[in-house]
N, CA, C and O atoms as a GROMACS GRO file, in nm:
protein
  368
    1MET      N    1  -0.346   0.642   1.002
    1MET     CA    2  -0.227   0.543   0.956
    1MET      C    3  -0.299   0.372   0.993
    1MET      O    4  -0.232   0.268   0.994
    2LYS      N    5  -0.423   0.379   1.016
    2LYS     CA    6  -0.452   0.224   1.001
    2LYS      C    7  -0.459   0.148   0.905
    2LYS      O    8  -0.482   0.027   0.917
    3LYS      N    9  -0.446   0.189   0.832
    3LYS     CA   10  -0.457   0.125   0.677
    3LYS      C   11  -0.324   0.078   0.634
    3LYS      O   12  -0.219   0.142   0.635
    4TYR      N   13  -0.342  -0.039   0.596
    4TYR     CA   14  -0.219  -0.118   0.532
    4TYR      C   15  -0.175  -0.032   0.434
    4TYR      O   16  -0.246   0.062   0.396
    5PRO      N   17  -0.029  -0.060   0.373
    5PRO     CA   18   0.004   0.052   0.250
    5PRO      C   19  -0.066   0.017   0.141
    5PRO      O   20  -0.121   0.110   0.082
    6LEU      N   21  -0.082  -0.107   0.090
    6LEU     CA   22  -0.133  -0.153  -0.029
    6LEU      C   23  -0.280  -0.069  -0.014
    6LEU      O   24  -0.294   0.010  -0.107
    7GLU      N   25  -0.368  -0.070   0.061
    7GLU     CA   26  -0.511  -0.055   0.075
    7GLU      C   27  -0.490   0.125   0.102
    7GLU      O   28  -0.582   0.190   0.054
    8ARG      N   29  -0.410   0.187   0.154
    8ARG     CA   30  -0.406   0.312   0.149
    8ARG      C   31  -0.358   0.354   0.012
    8ARG      O   32  -0.446   0.425  -0.035
    9LEU      N   33  -0.266   0.343  -0.065
    9LEU     CA   34  -0.228   0.355  -0.199
    9LEU      C   35  -0.367   0.339  -0.264
    9LEU      O   36  -0.417   0.444  -0.304
   10LEU      N   37  -0.429   0.243  -0.278
   10LEU     CA   38  -0.528   0.224  -0.366
   10LEU      C   39  -0.640   0.316  -0.333
   10LEU      O   40  -0.714   0.371  -0.415
   11GLN      N   41  -0.645   0.326  -0.207
   11GLN     CA   42  -0.741   0.453  -0.171
   11GLN      C   43  -0.733   0.598  -0.201
   11GLN      O   44  -0.827   0.674  -0.225
   12GLU      N   45  -0.598   0.627  -0.195
   12GLU     CA   46  -0.549   0.771  -0.260
   12GLU      C   47  -0.601   0.784  -0.399
   12GLU      O   48  -0.648   0.894  -0.429
   13TYR      N   49  -0.599   0.688  -0.490
   13TYR     CA   50  -0.642   0.710  -0.621
   13TYR      C   51  -0.798   0.652  -0.630
   13TYR      O   52  -0.852   0.626  -0.737
   14ASN      N   53  -0.852   0.639  -0.515
   14ASN     CA   54  -1.008   0.611  -0.525
   14ASN      C   55  -1.024   0.450  -0.600
   14ASN      O   56  -1.097   0.431  -0.698
   15TYR      N   57  -0.960   0.365  -0.548
   15TYR     CA   58  -0.944   0.234  -0.592
   15TYR      C   59  -0.944   0.126  -0.484
   15TYR      O   60  -0.887   0.151  -0.377
   16SER      N   61  -1.005   0.005  -0.504
   16SER     CA   62  -1.028  -0.078  -0.400
   16SER      C   63  -0.903  -0.200  -0.428
   16SER      O   64  -0.808  -0.184  -0.505
   17MET      N   65  -0.924  -0.305  -0.357
   17MET     CA   66  -0.869  -0.428  -0.415
   17MET      C   67  -0.912  -0.509  -0.500
   17MET      O   68  -0.833  -0.589  -0.551
   18LEU      N   69  -1.068  -0.508  -0.540
   18LEU     CA   70  -1.132  -0.536  -0.599
   18LEU      C   71  -1.108  -0.488  -0.723
   18LEU      O   72  -1.094  -0.573  -0.811
   19ASP      N   73  -1.099  -0.362  -0.755
   19ASP     CA   74  -1.082  -0.303  -0.867
   19ASP      C   75  -0.942  -0.377  -0.928
   19ASP      O   76  -0.931  -0.426  -1.040
   20LEU      N   77  -0.846  -0.372  -0.829
   20LEU     CA   78  -0.727  -0.419  -0.887
   20LEU      C   79  -0.720  -0.587  -0.920
   20LEU      O   80  -0.634  -0.637  -0.993
   21GLU      N   81  -0.824  -0.660  -0.854
   21GLU     CA   82  -0.809  -0.785  -0.897
   21GLU      C   83  -0.908  -0.773  -1.037
   21GLU      O   84  -0.891  -0.856  -1.126
   22ARG      N   85  -0.983  -0.695  -1.050
   22ARG     CA   86  -1.076  -0.748  -1.147
   22ARG      C   87  -1.018  -0.658  -1.279
   22ARG      O   88  -1.030  -0.715  -1.388
   23GLU      N   89  -0.966  -0.544  -1.279
   23GLU     CA   90  -0.891  -0.455  -1.394
   23GLU      C   91  -0.747  -0.524  -1.400
   23GLU      O   92  -0.715  -0.538  -1.518
   24GLU      N   93  -0.690  -0.553  -1.348
   24GLU     CA   94  -0.562  -0.613  -1.380
   24GLU      C   95  -0.531  -0.750  -1.362
   24GLU      O   96  -0.420  -0.797  -1.386
   25GLY      N   97  -0.642  -0.824  -1.313
   25GLY     CA   98  -0.635  -0.991  -1.330
   25GLY      C   99  -0.570  -1.076  -1.207
   25GLY      O  100  -0.566  -1.200  -1.202
   26LEU      N  101  -0.516  -0.977  -1.099
   26LEU     CA  102  -0.476  -1.043  -1.014
   26LEU      C  103  -0.589  -1.140  -0.911
   26LEU      O  104  -0.707  -1.112  -0.891
   27LYS      N  105  -0.523  -1.243  -0.861
   27LYS     CA  106  -0.609  -1.322  -0.778
   27LYS      C  107  -0.617  -1.257  -0.645
   27LYS      O  108  -0.522  -1.199  -0.593
   28SER      N  109  -0.752  -1.273  -0.584
   28SER     CA  110  -0.790  -1.188  -0.496
   28SER      C  111  -0.718  -1.286  -0.388
   28SER      O  112  -0.679  -1.211  -0.299
   29SER      N  113  -0.686  -1.402  -0.358
   29SER     CA  114  -0.600  -1.438  -0.253
   29SER      C  115  -0.484  -1.380  -0.246
   29SER      O  116  -0.450  -1.366  -0.129
   30THR      N  117  -0.406  -1.340  -0.323
   30THR     CA  118  -0.273  -1.303  -0.360
   30THR      C  119  -0.269  -1.174  -0.288
   30THR      O  120  -0.176  -1.140  -0.215
   31LEU      N  121  -0.405  -1.084  -0.319
   31LEU     CA  122  -0.395  -0.938  -0.251
   31LEU      C  123  -0.428  -0.940  -0.069
   31LEU      O  124  -0.362  -0.884   0.019
   32TYR      N  125  -0.512  -0.999  -0.059
   32TYR     CA  126  -0.561  -1.043   0.080
   32TYR      C  127  -0.469  -1.097   0.173
   32TYR      O  128  -0.472  -1.070   0.293
   33ASN      N  129  -0.370  -1.190   0.107
   33ASN     CA  130  -0.267  -1.214   0.181
   33ASN      C  131  -0.165  -1.145   0.231
   33ASN      O  132  -0.109  -1.147   0.341
   34LEU      N  133  -0.146  -1.067   0.109
   34LEU     CA  134  -0.035  -0.964   0.121
   34LEU      C  135  -0.104  -0.841   0.236
   34LEU      O  136  -0.029  -0.766   0.299
   35LYS      N  137  -0.248  -0.836   0.250
   35LYS     CA  138  -0.283  -0.752   0.408
   35LYS      C  139  -0.264  -0.825   0.499
   35LYS      O  140  -0.177  -0.799   0.581
   36TYR      N  141  -0.347  -0.947   0.510
   36TYR     CA  142  -0.386  -0.979   0.634
   36TYR      C  143  -0.239  -1.118   0.680
   36TYR      O  144  -0.246  -1.207   0.764
   37ARG      N  145  -0.134  -1.089   0.594
   37ARG     CA  146  -0.017  -1.129   0.648
   37ARG      C  147   0.083  -1.028   0.698
   37ARG      O  148   0.196  -1.049   0.741
   38ASN      N  149   0.024  -0.919   0.685
   38ASN     CA  150   0.105  -0.778   0.696
   38ASN      C  151   0.256  -0.800   0.627
   38ASN      O  152   0.355  -0.755   0.684
   39ASP      N  153   0.270  -0.875   0.496
   39ASP     CA  154   0.363  -0.866   0.432
   39ASP      C  155   0.398  -0.753   0.406
   39ASP      O  156   0.325  -0.656   0.386
   40SER      N  157   0.583  -0.760   0.405
   40SER     CA  158   0.674  -0.616   0.409
   40SER      C  159   0.641  -0.592   0.228
   40SER      O  160   0.625  -0.684   0.148
   41VAL      N  161   0.636  -0.450   0.196
   41VAL     CA  162   0.629  -0.393   0.072
   41VAL      C  163   0.762  -0.480  -0.005
   41VAL      O  164   0.748  -0.518  -0.121
   42THR      N  165   0.847  -0.496   0.047
   42THR     CA  166   0.963  -0.587  -0.034
   42THR      C  167   0.972  -0.700  -0.047
   42THR      O  168   1.063  -0.757  -0.108
   43ASP      N  169   0.850  -0.768   0.024
   43ASP     CA  170   0.787  -0.899  -0.020
   43ASP      C  171   0.721  -0.894  -0.140
   43ASP      O  172   0.723  -1.002  -0.199
   44TYR      N  173   0.656  -0.796  -0.202
   44TYR     CA  174   0.550  -0.798  -0.283
   44TYR      C  175   0.608  -0.895  -0.414
   44TYR      O  176   0.722  -0.885  -0.459
   45LYS      N  177   0.522  -0.973  -0.454
   45LYS     CA  178   0.582  -1.013  -0.623
   45LYS      C  179   0.582  -0.903  -0.696
   45LYS      O  180   0.514  -0.803  -0.677
   46LEU      N  181   0.665  -0.924  -0.785
   46LEU     CA  182   0.642  -0.796  -0.870
   46LEU      C  183   0.557  -0.761  -0.993
   46LEU      O  184   0.563  -0.656  -1.058
   47GLU      N  185   0.473  -0.873  -1.013
   47GLU     CA  186   0.359  -0.892  -1.059
   47GLU      C  187   0.250  -0.745  -0.987
   47GLU      O  188   0.212  -0.649  -1.054
   48VAL      N  189   0.226  -0.762  -0.867
   48VAL     CA  190   0.177  -0.710  -0.799
   48VAL      C  191   0.215  -0.549  -0.811
   48VAL      O  192   0.116  -0.476  -0.824
   49ILE      N  193   0.320  -0.494  -0.810
   49ILE     CA  194   0.376  -0.391  -0.830
   49ILE      C  195   0.354  -0.346  -0.963
   49ILE      O  196   0.320  -0.228  -0.973
   50ILE      N  197   0.367  -0.415  -1.074
   50ILE     CA  198   0.323  -0.391  -1.237
   50ILE      C  199   0.159  -0.356  -1.229
   50ILE      O  200   0.109  -0.260  -1.287
   51ALA      N  201   0.093  -0.443  -1.154
   51ALA     CA  202  -0.041  -0.423  -1.150
   51ALA      C  203  -0.078  -0.275  -1.103
   51ALA      O  204  -0.141  -0.188  -1.163
   52LEU      N  205  -0.019  -0.276  -0.981
   52LEU     CA  206  -0.052  -0.115  -0.930
   52LEU      C  207  -0.012   0.001  -1.038
   52LEU      O  208  -0.083   0.090  -1.083
   53SER      N  209   0.113  -0.027  -1.062
   53SER     CA  210   0.154   0.065  -1.185
   53SER      C  211   0.074   0.107  -1.300
   53SER      O  212   0.060   0.224  -1.335
   54SER      N  213   0.022   0.007  -1.357
   54SER     CA  214  -0.066  -0.014  -1.443
   54SER      C  215  -0.220   0.059  -1.437
   54SER      O  216  -0.266   0.136  -1.521
   55LEU      N  217  -0.286   0.012  -1.310
   55LEU     CA  218  -0.378   0.070  -1.257
   55LEU      C  219  -0.378   0.212  -1.247
   55LEU      O  220  -0.460   0.287  -1.302
   56LEU      N  221  -0.289   0.245  -1.179
   56LEU     CA  222  -0.270   0.372  -1.098
   56LEU      C  223  -0.199   0.463  -1.208
   56LEU      O  224  -0.208   0.584  -1.186
   57ASN      N  225  -0.135   0.429  -1.313
   57ASN     CA  226  -0.078   0.518  -1.420
   57ASN      C  227   0.024   0.576  -1.352
   57ASN      O  228   0.026   0.699  -1.352
   58LEU      N  229   0.130   0.501  -1.281
   58LEU     CA  230   0.245   0.564  -1.225
   58LEU      C  231   0.348   0.479  -1.244
   58LEU      O  232   0.330   0.357  -1.251
   59SER      N  233   0.453   0.530  -1.254
   59SER     CA  234   0.596   0.442  -1.273
   59SER      C  235   0.594   0.325  -1.160
   59SER      O  236   0.519   0.317  -1.063
   60LEU      N  237   0.682   0.250  -1.196
   60LEU     CA  238   0.730   0.113  -1.119
   60LEU      C  239   0.768   0.187  -0.964
   60LEU      O  240   0.719   0.164  -0.853
   61ASP      N  241   0.875   0.284  -1.004
   61ASP     CA  242   0.957   0.338  -0.874
   61ASP      C  243   0.852   0.424  -0.792
   61ASP      O  244   0.842   0.408  -0.671
   62ASP      N  245   0.784   0.505  -0.854
   62ASP     CA  246   0.655   0.564  -0.784
   62ASP      C  247   0.561   0.480  -0.665
   62ASP      O  248   0.538   0.496  -0.545
   63VAL      N  249   0.522   0.388  -0.762
   63VAL     CA  250   0.451   0.285  -0.685
   63VAL      C  251   0.530   0.218  -0.532
   63VAL      O  252   0.476   0.189  -0.425
   64PHE      N  253   0.686   0.208  -0.578
   64PHE     CA  254   0.716   0.125  -0.469
   64PHE      C  255   0.744   0.227  -0.362
   64PHE      O  256   0.732   0.206  -0.241
   65ALA      N  257   0.792   0.366  -0.429
   65ALA     CA  258   0.843   0.421  -0.306
   65ALA      C  259   0.710   0.502  -0.227
   65ALA      O  260   0.726   0.582  -0.134
   66LYS      N  261   0.581   0.466  -0.282
   66LYS     CA  262   0.476   0.534  -0.240
   66LYS      C  263   0.451   0.422  -0.090
   66LYS      O  264   0.437   0.447   0.030
   67LEU      N  265   0.456   0.280  -0.178
   67LEU     CA  266   0.429   0.185  -0.084
   67LEU      C  267   0.511   0.194   0.054
   67LEU      O  268   0.465   0.201   0.167
   68CYS      N  269   0.641   0.194   0.014
   68CYS     CA  270   0.754   0.177   0.133
   68CYS      C  271   0.749   0.323   0.219
   68CYS      O  272   0.778   0.318   0.339
   69ARG      N  273   0.716   0.440   0.164
   69ARG     CA  274   0.669   0.534   0.259
   69ARG      C  275   0.539   0.493   0.362
   69ARG      O  276   0.539   0.508   0.484
   70TYR      N  277   0.438   0.442   0.287
   70TYR     CA  278   0.328   0.391   0.372
   70TYR      C  279   0.346   0.328   0.465
   70TYR      O  280   0.303   0.350   0.578
   71GLU      N  281   0.442   0.200   0.416
   71GLU     CA  282   0.464   0.106   0.500
   71GLU      C  283   0.552   0.170   0.652
   71GLU      O  284   0.531   0.132   0.767
   72VAL      N  285   0.655   0.276   0.606
   72VAL     CA  286   0.691   0.308   0.721
   72VAL      C  287   0.603   0.382   0.838
   72VAL      O  288   0.598   0.361   0.959
   73GLU      N  289   0.528   0.489   0.742
   73GLU     CA  290   0.431   0.534   0.857
   73GLU      C  291   0.345   0.451   0.906
   73GLU      O  292   0.303   0.491   1.015
   74TYR      N  293   0.296   0.341   0.868
   74TYR     CA  294   0.227   0.259   0.907
   74TYR      C  295   0.262   0.178   1.024
   74TYR      O  296   0.178   0.150   1.110
   75GLU      N  297   0.409   0.130   1.031
   75GLU     CA  298   0.483   0.065   1.120
   75GLU      C  299   0.510   0.144   1.244
   75GLU      O  300   0.508   0.108   1.361
   76LEU      N  301   0.534   0.260   1.193
   76LEU     CA  302   0.593   0.407   1.292
   76LEU      C  303   0.472   0.381   1.398
   76LEU      O  304   0.480   0.328   1.509
   77SER      N  305   0.342   0.442   1.321
   77SER     CA  306   0.212   0.470   1.398
   77SER      C  307   0.179   0.333   1.524
   77SER      O  308   0.146   0.353   1.641
   78GLN      N  309   0.195   0.216   1.469
   78GLN     CA  310   0.194   0.098   1.550
   78GLN      C  311   0.282   0.094   1.665
   78GLN      O  312   0.245   0.031   1.765
   79LEU      N  313   0.414   0.163   1.664
   79LEU     CA  314   0.487   0.159   1.764
   79LEU      C  315   0.475   0.280   1.850
   79LEU      O  316   0.477   0.270   1.973
   80ILE      N  317   0.460   0.402   1.788
   80ILE     CA  318   0.456   0.502   1.864
   80ILE      C  319   0.290   0.577   1.903
   80ILE      O  320   0.265   0.673   1.977
   81GLY      N  321   0.212   0.507   1.837
   81GLY     CA  322   0.089   0.546   1.854
   81GLY      C  323   0.043   0.649   1.729
   81GLY      O  324   0.123   0.726   1.675
   82GLU      N  325  -0.109   0.638   1.689
   82GLU     CA  326  -0.176   0.711   1.566
   82GLU      C  327  -0.158   0.852   1.603
   82GLU      O  328  -0.110   0.922   1.514
   83ASN      N  329  -0.183   0.903   1.704
   83ASN     CA  330  -0.186   1.066   1.768
   83ASN      C  331  -0.020   1.110   1.743
   83ASN      O  332  -0.004   1.226   1.707
   84GLU      N  333   0.080   1.040   1.756
   84GLU     CA  334   0.200   1.100   1.764
   84GLU      C  335   0.235   1.107   1.616
   84GLU      O  336   0.284   1.208   1.565
   85MET      N  337   0.205   0.988   1.545
   85MET     CA  338   0.247   0.991   1.436
   85MET      C  339   0.175   1.100   1.331
   85MET      O  340   0.216   1.141   1.222
   86ASN      N  341   0.088   1.122   1.382
   86ASN     CA  342  -0.005   1.254   1.286
   86ASN      C  343   0.049   1.364   1.294
   86ASN      O  344   0.056   1.444   1.200
   87GLU      N  345   0.117   1.390   1.460
   87GLU     CA  346   0.190   1.501   1.488
   87GLU      C  347   0.321   1.522   1.413
   87GLU      O  348   0.367   1.628   1.371
   88LEU      N  349   0.373   1.395   1.406
   88LEU     CA  350   0.513   1.388   1.320
   88LEU      C  351   0.501   1.454   1.172
   88LEU      O  352   0.580   1.538   1.128
   89ILE      N  353   0.376   1.397   1.095
   89ILE     CA  354   0.326   1.448   0.966
   89ILE      C  355   0.304   1.565   0.982
   89ILE      O  356   0.384   1.636   0.922
   90GLU      N  357   0.226   1.622   1.040
   90GLU     CA  358   0.212   1.758   1.078
   90GLU      C  359   0.333   1.849   1.079
   90GLU      O  360   0.319   1.957   1.021
   91ARG      N  361   0.424   1.829   1.123
   91ARG     CA  362   0.535   1.914   1.122
   91ARG      C  363   0.650   1.883   1.026
   91ARG      O  364   0.763   1.930   1.033
   92GLY      N  365   0.607   1.800   0.940
   92GLY     CA  366   0.713   1.782   0.816
   92GLY      C  367   0.818   1.689   0.863
   92GLY      O  368   0.912   1.659   0.788
   0.00000   0.00000   0.00000
């Protein structure tokens, strides 16, 4: 759960932020600012969601839903700890 939602989504599909920058033409500063400022998924610019949708071949809704889920898991693991979060996920 230590991975930031954007990074986790890209890794799920075997991509990196560099791939998103190179293949979708996004500025590296845009992507890294999202990660290091710990921006909420709801603050992402539409261009980032569209670029992810294109790169990962997912609908906009699917991209947003996955990012929101990963953000909740990330934030919850920060609050309750990674071990407890993993136990919650295992239980379903």
